[in-house]
C-alpha positions, 0 to 999 in steps of 0.5 A: 037562889031557891032553884040553886038550893033545890038543885044542891039538895037534888045532887045530895040525894044522888051522892047519898044513894050512890054512897049507900049503894057502894057501901052495901056492895063492899059489905056483901064482898066482905061477908061473902068473899072472904078467905073463910066463907069462900075458900075456893074463889072463882076464876071468872075474869069477865062479866059482859052484863056487869061491864055493860052496867058499870058503864051505862049507869054512870052515864044515865046518872050524869045525863039525870044531873045534867038536864036541871043543871043546864036548865038552871044555867039558862034560867040565870042567864035569861033575863025576865021582864024587868020592873027596875034596872040598876047599873053597878060600876065596879071601881078601885075600891067601891061600887057606884050605882045609877038607876037609869029608870028613875032619873039622872042620879048616881051615888058611890057606895063605900065600906064604912071603915071606922067601926064607931061609925057603924050602925047597930044593924050593920055588920064589920067589913060589910056595912056601906055609907050608901046602900043599893035600894030596890023594892020587894017582890020585883024583878031587878036586872043588875047591869055591871061594868068596870071602871078600870080593872075587872070586879065581880058582883056577887050577892050569895043570898040572891044566888047571883055572881057576874063579872064587871069588865071594863068596856063591857056591860053584863047583866043578871037579875034577882027578885028579893021576896023579903025585905031586909039587907043583903050583903055581897062582895066583889068577888074578883081579885081587883087590887090591894083593897079587893077585900074591902068593897062590899055590896049591900042591898036594901030591899024595901016596900014599894012606898018606901022605895018611891020615897027613896028615889025622890030623896036620891034625886036631890041628894045624888043628882048628876050633872052630865055637863060637868067634867067626866075626868081628871083631864077634862076637869084640869082643861075646864079649870084652865080655860 
């Protein structure tokens, strides 16, 4: 996100300079070429230098913009060596998280719909019952997929947004440098409750994260031998 903000500011500088230049040209034209100041207008129809300049200068400006733009795109897609991997599965309409580096546990993260159940530090429509927890100052790889339809995992504070597609594993990354809770939402229309599947990422110290992992292994332990779908569960019950 730091690089995205820097690129945004860089674009604002270029746009501002272009705007001031055009404004200066308009002022010069108004002052020098009005009917009173220039009663005998020139009949010039072509100027080779100007025609070449107003073609090459915009091309040069676009090249100057394109180089850092492509660098930023590659930087977002080039996953560095990760300290932690989190798999986020989009479902209708909530997120499920697993931590393949830290054991066999998985949990669902649903929006807190009853405002009376919200904690004082949880915003309305963004607070969830189980937050995604990661350590501070660590490179986090986020792998995304969808359970039934396309979702999108987006956290603006980290500058990340990537589709969660059924049958496909996408990935992105972030590195949070400050502790706290960062919010996002599903950013792909996925059904009637699309607007109610927020993302809450709690960034904590390494010690607090290690403690949380120990608790999560007990609270969210996953049984890989259990039926994984309704049909299998029904068959198991019938037997």
